[in-house]
C-alpha positions as CSV (number, residue, x, y, z in Angstrom):
1,X,31.1,4.2,-7.6
2,X,29.7,2.5,-10.7
3,X,26.9,0.2,-10.6
4,X,29.0,-2.7,-11.4
5,X,31.5,-2.3,-8.7
6,X,28.7,-1.6,-6.1
7,X,27.1,-4.9,-7.2
8,X,30.5,-6.7,-6.6
9,X,30.9,-5.3,-3.2
10,X,27.4,-6.4,-2.4
11,X,28.0,-9.7,-3.6
12,X,31.2,-10.2,-1.8
13,X,29.7,-9.3,1.5
14,X,26.5,-11.1,1.0
15,X,27.5,-13.8,3.7
16,X,29.1,-11.6,5.9
17,X,29.6,-12.3,9.7
18,X,27.5,-10.6,12.5
19,X,30.8,-9.4,13.8
20,X,31.9,-7.8,10.8
21,X,28.4,-6.2,10.1
22,X,28.3,-4.7,13.4
23,X,32.0,-3.5,13.1
24,X,30.6,-1.5,9.9
25,X,28.9,1.0,12.4
26,X,31.3,3.7,13.6
27,X,31.0,5.6,16.7
28,X,28.9,8.8,16.2
29,X,27.0,7.4,13.4
30,X,23.5,8.2,12.5
31,X,21.7,4.7,13.0
32,X,18.1,4.2,11.7
33,X,16.4,1.2,13.3
34,X,12.7,0.0,12.9
35,X,9.9,-0.3,15.1
36,X,9.3,-3.9,16.8
37,X,6.9,-5.2,14.4
38,X,8.9,-4.6,11.2
39,X,12.1,-6.6,12.1
40,X,14.8,-5.6,14.8
41,X,18.2,-6.9,14.3
42,X,18.7,-7.8,18.1
43,X,21.6,-10.3,17.4
44,X,23.4,-7.6,15.6
45,X,22.6,-5.3,18.5
46,X,24.4,-7.5,20.8
47,X,27.5,-7.5,18.7
48,X,27.4,-3.6,18.7
49,X,27.2,-3.4,22.5
50,X,29.6,-6.2,22.9
51,X,32.1,-4.2,20.6
52,X,31.3,-1.0,22.8
53,X,29.9,1.2,20.2
54,X,29.5,5.0,21.5
55,X,27.9,8.3,20.7
56,X,25.1,7.1,18.4
57,X,22.5,9.2,16.9
58,X,19.6,6.7,17.1
59,X,16.9,7.3,14.7
60,X,13.8,5.1,15.6
61,X,11.5,4.6,12.7
62,X,9.4,5.7,14.0
63,X,9.2,4.2,17.6
64,X,11.8,2.7,19.6
65,X,11.6,-0.3,22.0
66,X,13.8,-3.2,23.6
67,X,16.6,-2.3,21.2
68,X,16.6,1.2,21.8
69,X,16.5,0.7,25.6
70,X,19.5,-1.8,25.6
71,X,21.4,0.5,23.6
72,X,20.8,3.4,25.9
73,X,21.4,1.3,28.9
74,X,24.8,0.3,27.6
75,X,26.0,3.9,26.9
76,X,25.9,3.6,23.2
77,X,23.3,6.5,22.6
78,X,24.3,10.2,22.6
79,X,20.9,11.6,21.0
80,X,17.7,9.6,19.9
81,X,15.1,10.9,17.7
82,X,11.9,9.2,18.0
83,X,8.2,9.6,18.7
84,X,8.3,7.2,21.3
85,X,10.1,4.4,23.4
86,X,8.2,1.8,24.6
87,X,8.1,-1.8,25.5
88,X,4.4,-2.1,24.6
89,X,2.3,-4.3,27.0
90,X,5.4,-4.7,29.2
91,X,5.4,-1.1,30.1
92,X,7.5,1.8,30.1
93,X,11.3,1.4,28.7
94,X,13.4,1.5,32.0
95,X,16.8,2.5,30.8
96,X,15.2,5.2,28.4
97,X,13.1,6.5,31.1
98,X,16.2,6.6,33.7
99,X,18.5,8.6,31.1
100,X,15.6,10.8,30.3
101,X,15.2,12.0,33.9
102,X,18.9,12.1,34.6
103,X,19.5,14.3,31.3
104,X,22.0,11.5,30.2
105,X,21.0,11.7,26.4
106,X,19.7,14.4,23.9
107,X,16.1,13.6,23.0
108,X,14.9,14.9,19.6
109,X,10.9,14.7,19.8
110,X,9.4,13.8,16.5
111,X,6.1,12.3,15.4
112,X,5.5,9.2,13.2
113,X,4.6,11.4,10.0
114,X,7.6,13.5,10.5
115,X,10.2,10.8,10.7
116,X,8.6,9.2,7.5
117,X,8.4,12.6,5.7
118,X,12.2,13.5,6.5
119,X,13.3,9.9,5.4
120,X,11.5,10.5,2.3
121,X,13.3,13.6,1.4
122,X,16.6,12.0,2.1
123,X,15.4,9.1,-0.2
124,X,14.6,11.5,-3.1
125,X,17.8,13.5,-2.4
126,X,15.9,16.8,-1.8
127,X,16.6,19.1,1.0
128,X,13.5,19.1,3.0
129,X,9.9,17.5,2.9
130,X,6.9,20.0,3.9
131,X,4.4,18.5,6.3
132,X,0.8,19.5,8.0
133,X,-0.5,18.7,11.3
134,X,2.6,19.9,13.4
135,X,1.8,23.6,13.6
136,X,0.0,24.8,16.8
137,X,2.0,21.8,18.9
138,X,5.0,22.3,21.3
139,X,7.2,19.9,19.2
140,X,8.1,23.3,17.3
141,X,9.5,24.8,20.3
142,X,11.8,21.7,20.9
143,X,12.7,21.5,17.3
144,X,14.7,24.4,16.1
145,X,15.7,22.5,12.9
146,X,12.0,22.5,11.9
147,X,11.0,25.5,10.1
148,X,7.6,27.1,9.7
149,X,7.6,28.7,6.1
150,X,4.9,30.2,3.6
151,X,3.5,27.9,1.0
152,X,4.7,29.4,-2.1
153,X,1.6,28.3,-4.1
154,X,-0.9,29.7,-1.8
155,X,-1.4,33.0,0.3
156,X,-1.9,33.0,4.1
157,X,-0.9,29.1,4.1
158,X,1.9,28.1,6.8
159,X,3.5,24.8,6.6
160,X,6.3,23.1,8.3
161,X,9.5,22.2,6.4
162,X,11.3,19.3,7.8
163,X,15.3,18.9,7.0
164,X,15.9,15.6,5.1
165,X,17.2,12.7,7.1
166,X,20.1,10.7,5.6
167,X,21.3,7.9,8.2
168,X,24.7,6.8,7.8
169,X,23.4,3.3,8.3
170,X,20.1,1.4,8.4
171,X,19.9,-1.8,10.5
172,X,17.2,-4.4,10.4
173,X,16.2,-8.0,10.2
174,X,14.5,-9.7,7.4
175,X,13.5,-13.2,6.6
176,X,15.4,-14.0,3.5
177,X,18.4,-13.2,1.4
178,X,20.0,-14.4,-1.8
179,X,23.5,-15.0,-2.6
180,X,23.5,-11.8,-4.7
181,X,22.8,-9.7,-1.6
182,X,18.9,-9.0,-2.6
183,X,16.8,-9.1,0.7
184,X,13.2,-9.9,1.0
185,X,11.2,-7.5,3.1
186,X,7.7,-8.2,2.0
187,X,5.1,-5.5,2.8
188,X,7.4,-3.7,5.4
189,X,7.8,-0.7,3.0
190,X,9.5,1.5,5.9
191,X,12.3,-1.2,5.6
192,X,12.8,0.1,1.8
193,X,12.5,3.7,2.7
194,X,15.3,3.5,5.4
195,X,17.5,1.6,2.9
196,X,16.8,4.0,0.0
197,X,17.6,7.1,2.6
198,X,20.5,5.3,4.1
199,X,24.2,5.6,3.1
200,X,24.8,2.1,4.1
201,X,22.2,-0.8,4.5
202,X,23.0,-3.5,7.0
203,X,20.6,-6.7,7.4
204,X,20.4,-9.9,9.2
205,X,18.3,-12.5,7.8
206,X,16.8,-15.9,9.2
207,X,18.5,-17.6,6.1
208,X,20.0,-17.4,2.6
209,X,18.5,-19.0,-0.4
210,X,20.3,-20.0,-3.6
211,X,17.8,-18.8,-6.0
212,X,17.7,-15.1,-7.1
213,X,14.8,-13.4,-5.1
214,X,14.3,-11.0,-8.2
215,X,13.5,-14.1,-10.5
216,X,10.4,-14.8,-8.4
217,X,7.3,-13.0,-9.7
218,X,5.5,-13.7,-6.2
219,X,8.4,-12.2,-4.1
220,X,10.0,-9.6,-6.4
221,X,7.8,-6.8,-5.5
222,X,8.7,-7.2,-1.8
223,X,12.5,-7.5,-2.5
224,X,15.1,-4.7,-1.7
225,X,17.6,-5.1,-4.6
226,X,21.3,-5.6,-3.6
227,X,22.3,-2.2,-5.0
228,X,20.8,-0.7,-1.5
229,X,22.2,-3.2,0.6
230,X,26.0,-3.1,2.2
231,X,26.0,-6.2,4.2
232,X,24.0,-9.2,4.8
233,X,24.5,-11.8,7.8
234,X,22.6,-14.8,8.8
235,X,21.3,-14.9,12.3
236,X,18.9,-17.4,13.0
237,X,16.2,-16.0,15.3
238,X,18.0,-12.8,14.9
239,X,15.0,-10.8,16.5
240,X,14.7,-12.7,19.6
241,X,13.4,-12.2,22.2
242,X,11.2,-9.9,20.0
243,X,8.6,-11.7,17.7
244,X,9.4,-11.4,13.9
245,X,6.7,-11.2,11.5
246,X,4.8,-14.8,11.7
247,X,7.6,-16.8,12.0
248,X,7.9,-16.6,15.9
249,X,6.3,-14.8,18.8
250,X,7.6,-12.8,21.5
251,X,9.5,-14.5,24.0
252,X,7.3,-13.1,26.8
253,X,9.6,-14.6,29.5
254,X,12.4,-13.0,28.5
255,X,10.9,-9.6,27.8
256,X,9.4,-9.8,31.6
257,X,12.8,-10.7,33.0
258,X,14.4,-7.7,31.2
259,X,12.0,-5.4,32.5
260,X,12.4,-6.7,36.0
261,X,16.1,-6.6,35.8
262,X,16.4,-3.3,33.9
263,X,14.7,-1.1,36.5
264,X,17.9,-0.6,38.4
265,X,21.5,0.0,37.3
266,X,22.8,-3.1,39.2
267,X,20.0,-5.3,37.7
268,X,20.7,-3.9,34.1
269,X,24.3,-4.5,34.4
270,X,23.6,-8.3,35.5
271,X,21.2,-8.7,32.5
272,X,23.8,-7.0,30.1
273,X,26.6,-9.3,31.3
274,X,24.4,-12.3,30.9
275,X,23.2,-10.9,27.5
276,X,26.7,-10.4,26.1
277,X,27.5,-14.1,27.2
278,X,24.6,-15.4,24.8
279,X,26.4,-16.6,21.7
280,X,23.1,-17.8,20.1
281,X,19.7,-16.6,20.8
282,X,17.2,-19.5,21.4
283,X,13.3,-18.8,21.0
């Protein structure tokens, strides 16, 4: 596909709907999502669950939280690749913990540096990325796809080769996009990494602006160009009930209610029914 045709597709999809954006993610896809503090597309996640997506390979970059827990509880995840799944100060992730104990999902244990390194290999179009710090850990017993090799430039030096990760989709929430499909991600460089490595990037944003973000010298260094963006949809408070940058804080009551409900199958089902009936998230 030429650059011009890619730009035409991006521009035509710049103001996508949440439903259309979520419909892009296919069953069985390798889906990369960011940690809670970077910008989680919770409104889009609701549409994914409502549609009944299944058999996802969920890649948490580098840790998962509420989004991962809900997707697991909803039966959307077959495999999760992550260094942790946690709700932070709200405690353990109840649906993840239940699925783990029941053997209901496949777990690919990783570390934060390993996930970033493998995505960097995908970003650069190379087959693997070497990484130190894993040798001597039990991770190597559980990750047969990670290979310990000889450093070709030094004798008696072993190093781990991590296969490149190229997600089918990257999904995240950002504050701004323009009508050309450029997206402002600021200092959240892992979002750029995800987008560079992924085959398609789907973004929800707090708002669209008419100005070209790349024309603003203050913002341009933190802008993901439209060439890396497949679809963008507006979703005010699209990370709710999670905090989003400095724009809004965690909805602590909503998160506490989730933890209380999701501890049992029945409670999670009631939560999910109510959550899927929510057409507009309110902070």
